[in-house]
PDB file as gemmi writes it, atoms N, CA and C in Angstrom:
CRYST1    1.000    1.000    1.000  90.00  90.00  90.00 P 1                      
ATOM      1  N   MET A   1     -26.028   9.003 -67.460  1.00  0.00           N  
ATOM      2  CA  MET A   1     -25.043   7.827 -67.944  1.00  0.00           C  
ATOM      3  C   MET A   1     -25.501   7.417 -69.253  1.00  0.00           C  
ATOM      4  N   THR A   2     -24.448   7.055 -70.026  1.00  0.00           N  
ATOM      5  CA  THR A   2     -24.730   6.448 -71.276  1.00  0.00           C  
ATOM      6  C   THR A   2     -23.994   5.023 -71.396  1.00  0.00           C  
ATOM      7  N   ASN A   3     -24.538   4.210 -72.107  1.00  0.00           N  
ATOM      8  CA  ASN A   3     -24.047   2.878 -72.391  1.00  0.00           C  
ATOM      9  C   ASN A   3     -23.403   2.763 -73.723  1.00  0.00           C  
ATOM     10  N   THR A   4     -22.205   2.035 -73.711  1.00  0.00           N  
ATOM     11  CA  THR A   4     -21.399   1.956 -75.015  1.00  0.00           C  
ATOM     12  C   THR A   4     -21.027   0.507 -75.028  1.00  0.00           C  
ATOM     13  N   TRP A   5     -21.287  -0.198 -76.325  1.00  0.00           N  
ATOM     14  CA  TRP A   5     -20.594  -1.479 -76.453  1.00  0.00           C  
ATOM     15  C   TRP A   5     -19.436  -1.270 -77.148  1.00  0.00           C  
ATOM     16  N   GLU A   6     -18.431  -2.004 -76.696  1.00  0.00           N  
ATOM     17  CA  GLU A   6     -17.138  -2.047 -77.344  1.00  0.00           C  
ATOM     18  C   GLU A   6     -16.473  -3.395 -77.301  1.00  0.00           C  
ATOM     19  N   MET A   7     -16.250  -4.093 -78.309  1.00  0.00           N  
ATOM     20  CA  MET A   7     -15.738  -5.342 -78.389  1.00  0.00           C  
ATOM     21  C   MET A   7     -16.415  -6.359 -77.433  1.00  0.00           C  
ATOM     22  N   GLY A   8     -17.677  -6.274 -77.382  1.00  0.00           N  
ATOM     23  CA  GLY A   8     -18.516  -7.297 -76.725  1.00  0.00           C  
ATOM     24  C   GLY A   8     -18.714  -7.050 -75.319  1.00  0.00           C  
ATOM     25  N   ARG A   9     -18.183  -5.828 -74.777  1.00  0.00           N  
ATOM     26  CA  ARG A   9     -18.386  -5.315 -73.389  1.00  0.00           C  
ATOM     27  C   ARG A   9     -19.326  -4.130 -73.349  1.00  0.00           C  
ATOM     28  N   LEU A  10     -19.948  -4.019 -72.288  1.00  0.00           N  
ATOM     29  CA  LEU A  10     -20.800  -2.913 -71.969  1.00  0.00           C  
ATOM     30  C   LEU A  10     -20.064  -1.826 -71.194  1.00  0.00           C  
ATOM     31  N   TYR A  11     -19.798  -0.782 -71.676  1.00  0.00           N  
ATOM     32  CA  TYR A  11     -19.116   0.287 -70.641  1.00  0.00           C  
ATOM     33  C   TYR A  11     -20.204   1.245 -70.377  1.00  0.00           C  
ATOM     34  N   ILE A  12     -20.284   1.682 -69.170  1.00  0.00           N  
ATOM     35  CA  ILE A  12     -21.035   2.710 -68.717  1.00  0.00           C  
ATOM     36  C   ILE A  12     -20.329   4.017 -68.597  1.00  0.00           C  
ATOM     37  N   MET A  13     -20.658   4.999 -69.263  1.00  0.00           N  
ATOM     38  CA  MET A  13     -19.967   6.204 -69.403  1.00  0.00           C  
ATOM     39  C   MET A  13     -20.652   7.255 -68.367  1.00  0.00           C  
ATOM     40  N   ALA A  14     -19.984   7.830 -67.424  1.00  0.00           N  
ATOM     41  CA  ALA A  14     -20.611   8.794 -66.561  1.00  0.00           C  
ATOM     42  C   ALA A  14     -20.554  10.126 -67.353  1.00  0.00           C  
ATOM     43  N   THR A  15     -21.510  10.994 -66.982  1.00  0.00           N  
ATOM     44  CA  THR A  15     -21.638  12.242 -67.550  1.00  0.00           C  
ATOM     45  C   THR A  15     -20.621  13.216 -66.731  1.00  0.00           C  
ATOM     46  N   LEU A  16     -20.195  14.396 -67.421  1.00  0.00           N  
ATOM     47  CA  LEU A  16     -19.382  15.153 -66.716  1.00  0.00           C  
ATOM     48  C   LEU A  16     -20.037  15.617 -65.341  1.00  0.00           C  
ATOM     49  N   GLN A  17     -21.188  15.840 -65.233  1.00  0.00           N  
ATOM     50  CA  GLN A  17     -21.767  16.273 -64.027  1.00  0.00           C  
ATOM     51  C   GLN A  17     -21.616  15.123 -63.044  1.00  0.00           C  
ATOM     52  N   GLU A  18     -21.867  13.951 -63.288  1.00  0.00           N  
ATOM     53  CA  GLU A  18     -21.761  12.848 -62.297  1.00  0.00           C  
ATOM     54  C   GLU A  18     -20.238  12.586 -61.949  1.00  0.00           C  
ATOM     55  N   LEU A  19     -19.425  12.781 -62.856  1.00  0.00           N  
ATOM     56  CA  LEU A  19     -17.949  12.798 -62.461  1.00  0.00           C  
ATOM     57  C   LEU A  19     -17.539  13.940 -61.527  1.00  0.00           C  
ATOM     58  N   GLU A  20     -18.053  15.109 -61.827  1.00  0.00           N  
ATOM     59  CA  GLU A  20     -17.796  16.302 -60.972  1.00  0.00           C  
ATOM     60  C   GLU A  20     -18.349  15.852 -59.452  1.00  0.00           C  
ATOM     61  N   LYS A  21     -19.470  15.348 -59.459  1.00  0.00           N  
ATOM     62  CA  LYS A  21     -20.067  14.949 -58.073  1.00  0.00           C  
ATOM     63  C   LYS A  21     -19.313  14.027 -57.452  1.00  0.00           C  
ATOM     64  N   ARG A  22     -18.855  12.892 -58.204  1.00  0.00           N  
ATOM     65  CA  ARG A  22     -18.023  11.765 -57.531  1.00  0.00           C  
ATOM     66  C   ARG A  22     -16.580  12.431 -57.080  1.00  0.00           C  
ATOM     67  N   LEU A  23     -16.101  13.251 -57.863  1.00  0.00           N  
ATOM     68  CA  LEU A  23     -14.829  13.977 -57.548  1.00  0.00           C  
ATOM     69  C   LEU A  23     -14.972  14.830 -56.213  1.00  0.00           C  
ATOM     70  N   ALA A  24     -16.017  15.459 -56.147  1.00  0.00           N  
ATOM     71  CA  ALA A  24     -16.257  16.395 -54.922  1.00  0.00           C  
ATOM     72  C   ALA A  24     -16.477  15.514 -53.692  1.00  0.00           C  
ATOM     73  N   ALA A  25     -17.042  14.328 -53.855  1.00  0.00           N  
ATOM     74  CA  ALA A  25     -17.244  13.479 -52.708  1.00  0.00           C  
ATOM     75  C   ALA A  25     -15.902  12.867 -52.271  1.00  0.00           C  
ATOM     76  N   LEU A  26     -15.040  12.377 -53.351  1.00  0.00           N  
ATOM     77  CA  LEU A  26     -13.823  11.855 -53.097  1.00  0.00           C  
ATOM     78  C   LEU A  26     -12.916  12.856 -52.441  1.00  0.00           C  
ATOM     79  N   GLU A  27     -12.928  14.129 -52.890  1.00  0.00           N  
ATOM     80  CA  GLU A  27     -12.134  15.067 -52.285  1.00  0.00           C  
ATOM     81  C   GLU A  27     -12.471  15.386 -50.857  1.00  0.00           C  
ATOM     82  N   GLU A  28     -13.824  15.435 -50.573  1.00  0.00           N  
ATOM     83  CA  GLU A  28     -14.307  15.649 -49.159  1.00  0.00           C  
ATOM     84  C   GLU A  28     -13.773  14.405 -48.360  1.00  0.00           C  
ATOM     85  N   ARG A  29     -13.993  13.203 -48.958  1.00  0.00           N  
ATOM     86  CA  ARG A  29     -13.415  12.055 -48.112  1.00  0.00           C  
ATOM     87  C   ARG A  29     -11.915  12.184 -47.881  1.00  0.00           C  
ATOM     88  N   VAL A  30     -11.095  12.586 -48.868  1.00  0.00           N  
ATOM     89  CA  VAL A  30      -9.643  12.650 -48.669  1.00  0.00           C  
ATOM     90  C   VAL A  30      -9.373  13.726 -47.652  1.00  0.00           C  
ATOM     91  N   ALA A  31     -10.116  14.792 -47.615  1.00  0.00           N  
ATOM     92  CA  ALA A  31      -9.895  15.772 -46.515  1.00  0.00           C  
ATOM     93  C   ALA A  31     -10.329  15.344 -45.154  1.00  0.00           C  
ATOM     94  N   GLU A  32     -11.315  14.583 -45.025  1.00  0.00           N  
ATOM     95  CA  GLU A  32     -11.757  13.820 -43.755  1.00  0.00           C  
ATOM     96  C   GLU A  32     -10.566  12.958 -43.253  1.00  0.00           C  
ATOM     97  N   ILE A  33     -10.001  12.196 -44.181  1.00  0.00           N  
ATOM     98  CA  ILE A  33      -8.978  11.290 -43.880  1.00  0.00           C  
ATOM     99  C   ILE A  33      -7.716  12.020 -43.327  1.00  0.00           C  
ATOM    100  N   LYS A  34      -7.416  13.196 -44.152  1.00  0.00           N  
ATOM    101  CA  LYS A  34      -6.325  14.028 -43.646  1.00  0.00           C  
ATOM    102  C   LYS A  34      -6.571  14.616 -42.193  1.00  0.00           C  
ATOM    103  N   ARG A  35      -7.793  15.005 -41.941  1.00  0.00           N  
ATOM    104  CA  ARG A  35      -8.183  15.575 -40.586  1.00  0.00           C  
ATOM    105  C   ARG A  35      -7.956  14.308 -39.576  1.00  0.00           C  
ATOM    106  N   ASP A  36      -8.489  13.207 -39.956  1.00  0.00           N  
ATOM    107  CA  ASP A  36      -8.226  12.002 -39.069  1.00  0.00           C  
ATOM    108  C   ASP A  36      -6.771  11.748 -38.726  1.00  0.00           C  
ATOM    109  N   ALA A  37      -6.065  11.769 -39.815  1.00  0.00           N  
ATOM    110  CA  ALA A  37      -4.631  11.498 -39.664  1.00  0.00           C  
ATOM    111  C   ALA A  37      -3.888  12.526 -38.754  1.00  0.00           C  
ATOM    112  N   ALA A  38      -4.209  13.823 -39.035  1.00  0.00           N  
ATOM    113  CA  ALA A  38      -3.716  14.890 -38.120  1.00  0.00           C  
ATOM    114  C   ALA A  38      -4.114  14.709 -36.703  1.00  0.00           C  
ATOM    115  N   ALA A  39      -5.373  14.378 -36.457  1.00  0.00           N  
ATOM    116  CA  ALA A  39      -5.763  14.059 -34.984  1.00  0.00           C  
ATOM    117  C   ALA A  39      -5.040  12.894 -34.387  1.00  0.00           C  
ATOM    118  N   ALA A  40      -4.870  11.917 -35.246  1.00  0.00           N  
ATOM    119  CA  ALA A  40      -4.104  10.602 -34.747  1.00  0.00           C  
ATOM    120  C   ALA A  40      -2.608  10.969 -34.441  1.00  0.00           C  
ATOM    121  N   ARG A  41      -2.066  12.032 -35.171  1.00  0.00           N  
ATOM    122  CA  ARG A  41      -0.618  12.381 -34.983  1.00  0.00           C  
ATOM    123  C   ARG A  41      -0.705  13.165 -33.649  1.00  0.00           C  
ATOM    124  N   VAL A  42      -1.541  13.971 -33.439  1.00  0.00           N  
ATOM    125  CA  VAL A  42      -1.637  14.693 -32.065  1.00  0.00           C  
ATOM    126  C   VAL A  42      -1.828  13.750 -30.888  1.00  0.00           C  
ATOM    127  N   LEU A  43      -2.773  12.723 -31.111  1.00  0.00           N  
ATOM    128  CA  LEU A  43      -2.986  11.661 -30.017  1.00  0.00           C  
ATOM    129  C   LEU A  43      -1.611  10.889 -29.809  1.00  0.00           C  
ATOM    130  N   ALA A  44      -1.033  10.537 -30.932  1.00  0.00           N  
ATOM    131  CA  ALA A  44       0.217   9.834 -30.681  1.00  0.00           C  
ATOM    132  C   ALA A  44       1.367  10.630 -30.039  1.00  0.00           C  
ATOM    133  N   SER A  45       1.344  11.791 -30.395  1.00  0.00           N  
ATOM    134  CA  SER A  45       2.379  12.679 -29.619  1.00  0.00           C  
ATOM    135  C   SER A  45       2.107  12.894 -28.283  1.00  0.00           C  
ATOM    136  N   ASP A  46       0.831  13.037 -27.892  1.00  0.00           N  
ATOM    137  CA  ASP A  46       0.376  13.117 -26.458  1.00  0.00           C  
ATOM    138  C   ASP A  46       0.531  11.953 -25.799  1.00  0.00           C  
ATOM    139  N   SER A  47       0.270  10.848 -26.360  1.00  0.00           N  
ATOM    140  CA  SER A  47       0.578   9.531 -25.846  1.00  0.00           C  
ATOM    141  C   SER A  47       1.999   9.227 -25.514  1.00  0.00           C  
ATOM    142  N   ASP A  48       2.866   9.670 -26.370  1.00  0.00           N  
ATOM    143  CA  ASP A  48       4.332   9.471 -26.202  1.00  0.00           C  
ATOM    144  C   ASP A  48       4.717  10.203 -25.082  1.00  0.00           C  
ATOM    145  N   ARG A  49       4.144  11.484 -24.962  1.00  0.00           N  
ATOM    146  CA  ARG A  49       4.620  12.450 -23.872  1.00  0.00           C  
ATOM    147  C   ARG A  49       4.170  11.912 -22.441  1.00  0.00           C  
ATOM    148  N   ASP A  50       2.920  11.301 -22.595  1.00  0.00           N  
ATOM    149  CA  ASP A  50       2.336  10.653 -21.289  1.00  0.00           C  
ATOM    150  C   ASP A  50       3.213   9.535 -20.838  1.00  0.00           C  
ATOM    151  N   VAL A  51       3.582   8.630 -21.862  1.00  0.00           N  
ATOM    152  CA  VAL A  51       4.464   7.558 -21.522  1.00  0.00           C  
ATOM    153  C   VAL A  51       5.827   7.863 -20.917  1.00  0.00           C  
ATOM    154  N   THR A  52       6.333   8.983 -21.464  1.00  0.00           N  
ATOM    155  CA  THR A  52       7.543   9.491 -20.987  1.00  0.00           C  
ATOM    156  C   THR A  52       7.420   9.997 -19.549  1.00  0.00           C  
ATOM    157  N   LEU A  53       6.375  10.766 -19.321  1.00  0.00           N  
ATOM    158  CA  LEU A  53       6.096  11.384 -18.010  1.00  0.00           C  
ATOM    159  C   LEU A  53       5.817  10.206 -16.970  1.00  0.00           C  
ATOM    160  N   LEU A  54       5.136   9.158 -17.459  1.00  0.00           N  
ATOM    161  CA  LEU A  54       4.906   7.914 -16.458  1.00  0.00           C  
ATOM    162  C   LEU A  54       6.282   7.257 -16.163  1.00  0.00           C  
ATOM    163  N   GLY A  55       7.181   7.180 -17.206  1.00  0.00           N  
ATOM    164  CA  GLY A  55       8.420   6.497 -16.967  1.00  0.00           C  
ATOM    165  C   GLY A  55       9.214   7.299 -15.980  1.00  0.00           C  
ATOM    166  N   GLU A  56       9.106   8.586 -15.985  1.00  0.00           N  
ATOM    167  CA  GLU A  56       9.941   9.466 -15.114  1.00  0.00           C  
ATOM    168  C   GLU A  56       9.339   9.350 -13.757  1.00  0.00           C  
ATOM    169  N   GLU A  57       7.887   9.312 -13.513  1.00  0.00           N  
ATOM    170  CA  GLU A  57       7.343   9.090 -12.291  1.00  0.00           C  
ATOM    171  C   GLU A  57       7.771   7.768 -11.609  1.00  0.00           C  
ATOM    172  N   ILE A  58       7.667   6.725 -12.511  1.00  0.00           N  
ATOM    173  CA  ILE A  58       8.071   5.447 -12.002  1.00  0.00           C  
ATOM    174  C   ILE A  58       9.596   5.344 -11.544  1.00  0.00           C  
ATOM    175  N   ALA A  59      10.426   6.024 -12.286  1.00  0.00           N  
ATOM    176  CA  ALA A  59      11.859   6.101 -11.869  1.00  0.00           C  
ATOM    177  C   ALA A  59      11.937   6.805 -10.497  1.00  0.00           C  
ATOM    178  N   ALA A  60      11.178   7.928 -10.372  1.00  0.00           N  
ATOM    179  CA  ALA A  60      11.157   8.697  -9.159  1.00  0.00           C  
ATOM    180  C   ALA A  60      10.661   7.786  -7.934  1.00  0.00           C  
ATOM    181  N   HIS A  61       9.598   7.079  -8.272  1.00  0.00           N  
ATOM    182  CA  HIS A  61       9.126   6.186  -7.076  1.00  0.00           C  
ATOM    183  C   HIS A  61      10.220   5.186  -6.715  1.00  0.00           C  
ATOM    184  N   THR A  62      10.771   4.663  -7.833  1.00  0.00           N  
ATOM    185  CA  THR A  62      11.901   3.706  -7.523  1.00  0.00           C  
ATOM    186  C   THR A  62      13.014   4.161  -6.735  1.00  0.00           C  
ATOM    187  N   ARG A  63      13.424   5.465  -6.986  1.00  0.00           N  
ATOM    188  CA  ARG A  63      14.532   6.081  -6.208  1.00  0.00           C  
ATOM    189  C   ARG A  63      14.023   6.264  -4.658  1.00  0.00           C  
ATOM    190  N   VAL A  64      12.780   6.716  -4.514  1.00  0.00           N  
ATOM    191  CA  VAL A  64      12.183   6.913  -3.147  1.00  0.00           C  
ATOM    192  C   VAL A  64      12.104   5.523  -2.428  1.00  0.00           C  
ATOM    193  N   LEU A  65      11.691   4.486  -3.104  1.00  0.00           N  
ATOM    194  CA  LEU A  65      11.711   3.266  -2.482  1.00  0.00           C  
ATOM    195  C   LEU A  65      13.083   2.635  -2.045  1.00  0.00           C  
ATOM    196  N   SER A  66      13.911   3.023  -2.976  1.00  0.00           N  
ATOM    197  CA  SER A  66      15.487   2.488  -2.702  1.00  0.00           C  
ATOM    198  C   SER A  66      15.881   3.411  -1.483  1.00  0.00           C  
ATOM    199  N   ALA A  67      15.619   4.576  -1.312  1.00  0.00           N  
ATOM    200  CA  ALA A  67      16.066   5.383  -0.226  1.00  0.00           C  
ATOM    201  C   ALA A  67      15.240   4.865   1.029  1.00  0.00           C  
ATOM    202  N   MET A  68      14.058   4.623   0.964  1.00  0.00           N  
ATOM    203  CA  MET A  68      13.466   4.094   2.099  1.00  0.00           C  
ATOM    204  C   MET A  68      14.001   2.792   2.644  1.00  0.00           C  
ATOM    205  N   ARG A  69      14.224   1.882   1.607  1.00  0.00           N  
ATOM    206  CA  ARG A  69      14.969   0.613   2.028  1.00  0.00           C  
ATOM    207  C   ARG A  69      16.319   0.916   2.789  1.00  0.00           C  
ATOM    208  N   GLY A  70      17.075   1.843   2.221  1.00  0.00           N  
ATOM    209  CA  GLY A  70      18.323   2.148   2.920  1.00  0.00           C  
ATOM    210  C   GLY A  70      18.144   2.676   4.406  1.00  0.00           C  
ATOM    211  N   THR A  71      17.178   3.527   4.470  1.00  0.00           N  
ATOM    212  CA  THR A  71      16.786   4.079   5.741  1.00  0.00           C  
ATOM    213  C   THR A  71      16.258   3.081   6.669  1.00  0.00           C  
ATOM    214  N   GLN A  72      15.444   2.021   6.097  1.00  0.00           N  
ATOM    215  CA  GLN A  72      15.045   0.934   7.009  1.00  0.00           C  
ATOM    216  C   GLN A  72      16.120  -0.012   7.465  1.00  0.00           C  
ATOM    217  N   LEU A  73      17.138  -0.275   6.509  1.00  0.00           N  
ATOM    218  CA  LEU A  73      18.151  -1.023   6.953  1.00  0.00           C  
ATOM    219  C   LEU A  73      19.012  -0.336   8.101  1.00  0.00           C  
ATOM    220  N   GLU A  74      19.336   0.873   7.761  1.00  0.00           N  
ATOM    221  CA  GLU A  74      20.026   1.707   8.791  1.00  0.00           C  
ATOM    222  C   GLU A  74      19.299   1.631  10.208  1.00  0.00           C  
ATOM    223  N   HIS A  75      18.027   1.851  10.115  1.00  0.00           N  
ATOM    224  CA  HIS A  75      17.188   1.922  11.313  1.00  0.00           C  
ATOM    225  C   HIS A  75      17.338   0.448  12.015  1.00  0.00           C  
ATOM    226  N   GLY A  76      17.271  -0.567  11.228  1.00  0.00           N  
ATOM    227  CA  GLY A  76      17.346  -1.896  11.701  1.00  0.00           C  
ATOM    228  C   GLY A  76      18.636  -2.130  12.450  1.00  0.00           C  
ATOM    229  N   ARG A  77      19.787  -1.555  11.894  1.00  0.00           N  
ATOM    230  CA  ARG A  77      21.049  -1.814  12.623  1.00  0.00           C  
ATOM    231  C   ARG A  77      21.155  -0.948  13.842  1.00  0.00           C  
ATOM    232  N   VAL A  78      20.376   0.289  13.946  1.00  0.00           N  
ATOM    233  CA  VAL A  78      20.328   1.099  15.074  1.00  0.00           C  
ATOM    234  C   VAL A  78      19.570   0.287  16.090  1.00  0.00           C  
ATOM    235  N   ILE A  79      18.496  -0.266  15.829  1.00  0.00           N  
ATOM    236  CA  ILE A  79      17.644  -0.999  16.624  1.00  0.00           C  
ATOM    237  C   ILE A  79      18.331  -2.205  17.247  1.00  0.00           C  
ATOM    238  N   ASP A  80      19.109  -2.856  16.354  1.00  0.00           N  
ATOM    239  CA  ASP A  80      19.905  -4.065  16.932  1.00  0.00           C  
ATOM    240  C   ASP A  80      21.082  -3.614  17.907  1.00  0.00           C  
ATOM    241  N   THR A  81      21.585  -2.545  17.641  1.00  0.00           N  
ATOM    242  CA  THR A  81      22.505  -1.845  18.582  1.00  0.00           C  
ATOM    243  C   THR A  81      21.946  -1.550  19.898  1.00  0.00           C  
ATOM    244  N   LEU A  82      20.707  -0.837  19.815  1.00  0.00           N  
ATOM    245  CA  LEU A  82      20.030  -0.459  21.060  1.00  0.00           C  
ATOM    246  C   LEU A  82      19.639  -1.744  21.768  1.00  0.00           C  
ATOM    247  N   ALA A  83      19.131  -2.715  21.133  1.00  0.00           N  
ATOM    248  CA  ALA A  83      18.667  -4.020  21.812  1.00  0.00           C  
ATOM    249  C   ALA A  83      19.880  -4.685  22.447  1.00  0.00           C  
ATOM    250  N   ASP A  84      20.958  -4.593  22.023  1.00  0.00           N  
ATOM    251  CA  ASP A  84      22.256  -4.988  22.568  1.00  0.00           C  
ATOM    252  C   ASP A  84      22.454  -4.342  23.727  1.00  0.00           C  
ATOM    253  N   HIS A  85      22.410  -3.108  23.558  1.00  0.00           N  
ATOM    254  CA  HIS A  85      22.857  -2.164  24.767  1.00  0.00           C  
ATOM    255  C   HIS A  85      21.798  -2.415  25.869  1.00  0.00           C  
ATOM    256  N   ALA A  86      20.502  -2.553  25.489  1.00  0.00           N  
ATOM    257  CA  ALA A  86      19.427  -2.724  26.512  1.00  0.00           C  
ATOM    258  C   ALA A  86      19.806  -4.019  27.269  1.00  0.00           C  
ATOM    259  N   ASP A  87      20.211  -5.142  26.537  1.00  0.00           N  
ATOM    260  CA  ASP A  87      20.495  -6.318  27.084  1.00  0.00           C  
ATOM    261  C   ASP A  87      21.787  -6.217  27.948  1.00  0.00           C  
ATOM    262  N   GLU A  88      22.638  -5.467  27.687  1.00  0.00           N  
ATOM    263  CA  GLU A  88      23.866  -5.205  28.561  1.00  0.00           C  
ATOM    264  C   GLU A  88      23.348  -4.477  29.924  1.00  0.00           C  
ATOM    265  N   CYS A  89      22.627  -3.544  29.647  1.00  0.00           N  
ATOM    266  CA  CYS A  89      22.070  -2.672  30.865  1.00  0.00           C  
ATOM    267  C   CYS A  89      21.251  -3.506  31.746  1.00  0.00           C  
ATOM    268  N   SER A  90      20.428  -4.502  31.178  1.00  0.00           N  
ATOM    269  CA  SER A  90      19.583  -5.321  31.898  1.00  0.00           C  
ATOM    270  C   SER A  90      20.391  -6.324  32.800  1.00  0.00           C  
ATOM    271  N   GLY A  91      21.483  -6.836  32.109  1.00  0.00           N  
ATOM    272  CA  GLY A  91      22.438  -7.707  32.721  1.00  0.00           C  
ATOM    273  C   GLY A  91      23.056  -6.993  33.898  1.00  0.00           C  
ATOM    274  N   LYS A  92      23.560  -5.737  33.752  1.00  0.00           N  
ATOM    275  CA  LYS A  92      24.196  -4.975  34.779  1.00  0.00           C  
ATOM    276  C   LYS A  92      23.350  -4.667  35.899  1.00  0.00           C  
ATOM    277  N   LEU A  93      21.962  -4.338  35.538  1.00  0.00           N  
ATOM    278  CA  LEU A  93      20.938  -4.007  36.466  1.00  0.00           C  
ATOM    279  C   LEU A  93      20.720  -5.150  37.457  1.00  0.00           C  
ATOM    280  N   ALA A  94      20.588  -6.274  36.655  1.00  0.00           N  
ATOM    281  CA  ALA A  94      20.303  -7.602  37.572  1.00  0.00           C  
ATOM    282  C   ALA A  94      21.551  -7.778  38.528  1.00  0.00           C  
ATOM    283  N   ALA A  95      22.772  -7.694  38.033  1.00  0.00           N  
ATOM    284  CA  ALA A  95      23.890  -7.928  38.902  1.00  0.00           C  
ATOM    285  C   ALA A  95      23.905  -6.847  39.970  1.00  0.00           C  
ATOM    286  N   ASP A  96      23.665  -5.489  39.644  1.00  0.00           N  
ATOM    287  CA  ASP A  96      23.495  -4.514  40.750  1.00  0.00           C  
ATOM    288  C   ASP A  96      22.535  -4.840  41.840  1.00  0.00           C  
ATOM    289  N   LEU A  97      21.414  -5.240  41.335  1.00  0.00           N  
ATOM    290  CA  LEU A  97      20.298  -5.561  42.234  1.00  0.00           C  
ATOM    291  C   LEU A  97      20.611  -6.750  43.177  1.00  0.00           C  
ATOM    292  N   THR A  98      21.357  -7.772  42.620  1.00  0.00           N  
ATOM    293  CA  THR A  98      21.862  -8.753  43.374  1.00  0.00           C  
ATOM    294  C   THR A  98      22.897  -8.281  44.510  1.00  0.00           C  
ATOM    295  N   ASP A  99      23.692  -7.424  44.069  1.00  0.00           N  
ATOM    296  CA  ASP A  99      24.657  -6.859  45.076  1.00  0.00           C  
ATOM    297  C   ASP A  99      24.054  -6.006  46.095  1.00  0.00           C  
ATOM    298  N   ILE A 100      23.045  -5.210  45.698  1.00  0.00           N  
ATOM    299  CA  ILE A 100      22.261  -4.371  46.620  1.00  0.00           C  
ATOM    300  C   ILE A 100      21.558  -5.334  47.578  1.00  0.00           C  
ATOM    301  N   ALA A 101      20.853  -6.395  47.190  1.00  0.00           N  
ATOM    302  CA  ALA A 101      20.181  -7.393  48.030  1.00  0.00           C  
ATOM    303  C   ALA A 101      21.120  -7.970  48.981  1.00  0.00           C  
ATOM    304  N   ARG A 102      22.435  -8.307  48.546  1.00  0.00           N  
ATOM    305  CA  ARG A 102      23.430  -8.922  49.452  1.00  0.00           C  
ATOM    306  C   ARG A 102      23.816  -8.039  50.586  1.00  0.00           C  
ATOM    307  N   LEU A 103      24.072  -6.783  50.021  1.00  0.00           N  
ATOM    308  CA  LEU A 103      24.457  -5.750  51.039  1.00  0.00           C  
ATOM    309  C   LEU A 103      23.418  -5.378  52.101  1.00  0.00           C  
ATOM    310  N   LEU A 104      22.155  -5.487  51.696  1.00  0.00           N  
ATOM    311  CA  LEU A 104      21.040  -5.137  52.507  1.00  0.00           C  
ATOM    312  C   LEU A 104      20.929  -6.334  53.431  1.00  0.00           C  
ATOM    313  N   ARG A 105      21.161  -7.553  53.098  1.00  0.00           N  
ATOM    314  CA  ARG A 105      21.266  -8.788  54.043  1.00  0.00           C  
ATOM    315  C   ARG A 105      22.347  -8.727  55.089  1.00  0.00           C  
ATOM    316  N   GLU A 106      23.496  -8.195  54.527  1.00  0.00           N  
ATOM    317  CA  GLU A 106      24.664  -8.013  55.400  1.00  0.00           C  
ATOM    318  C   GLU A 106      24.370  -6.898  56.486  1.00  0.00           C  
ATOM    319  N   LEU A 107      23.675  -5.880  56.061  1.00  0.00           N  
ATOM    320  CA  LEU A 107      23.285  -4.838  57.057  1.00  0.00           C  
ATOM    321  C   LEU A 107      22.256  -5.537  58.069  1.00  0.00           C  
ATOM    322  N   ILE A 108      21.414  -6.103  57.524  1.00  0.00           N  
ATOM    323  CA  ILE A 108      20.251  -6.711  58.504  1.00  0.00           C  
ATOM    324  C   ILE A 108      20.906  -7.568  59.463  1.00  0.00           C  
ATOM    325  N   ASP A 109      21.876  -8.470  58.835  1.00  0.00           N  
ATOM    326  CA  ASP A 109      22.445  -9.585  59.714  1.00  0.00           C  
ATOM    327  C   ASP A 109      23.484  -8.805  60.969  1.00  0.00           C  
ATOM    328  N   ARG A 110      24.018  -7.649  60.584  1.00  0.00           N  
ATOM    329  CA  ARG A 110      24.809  -6.895  61.709  1.00  0.00           C  
ATOM    330  C   ARG A 110      24.030  -6.351  62.715  1.00  0.00           C  
ATOM    331  N   GLN A 111      22.771  -6.170  62.494  1.00  0.00           N  
ATOM    332  CA  GLN A 111      22.020  -5.526  63.649  1.00  0.00           C  
ATOM    333  C   GLN A 111      21.546  -6.484  64.583  1.00  0.00           C  
TER     334      GLN A 111                                                      
END                                                                             
């Protein structure tokens, strides 16, 4: 390096060899930054794809849950109908048993 005074300021002048060395280091750093940027683009692309796939999976799960809800509502209606039918049958059975008991008393009373 050489020193030069110009208008009251000290300028340090680099030699050609020093400039070449600094330029090589700068070029290497730029190449490294380009590699990092390329890797970042790949990661961003993969991340975007992953987010899209995750969104599709969530949508599929939502459709399954909605279908299950519909099935549960339908099953609930069927169970209600069966419960009503069981109540009817239970009432008829109680009435029939009362009739059978009455008929048996009548038969016993005739003897």
